C-alpha positions, 0 to 999 in steps of 0.5 A: 885651029879654029875648031881648037879655039872653039873648045878652049873655053870649055876645056878651061871651064872643066879644068877650073871645075876640077881644080875647085872640086879637088880643093873642096875635097881636100878641105873636107878631108882635113876637117874630117881628119880633125874631127876624127882626131878629136874623137880619139883624143876624147876617148883617150882622155876619158880612158886615162881619167877612168884609170886615175879614178880606179887607182884613187878608189884602190888607194882609198880602200887600202887606207 
């Protein structure tokens, strides 16, 4: 039992480090997802604006 009590602080320290590592990993993952989503949103918006521009050019030619 005394040996177990000697390893207890080490085990708790490792568990705390693992929990902190998982939390930081989740936070960085969510930030990365938000960055990727904003990039795809920007690309979609640009694509729609280009389509609108092309349609306006076509309408101006037909007048």
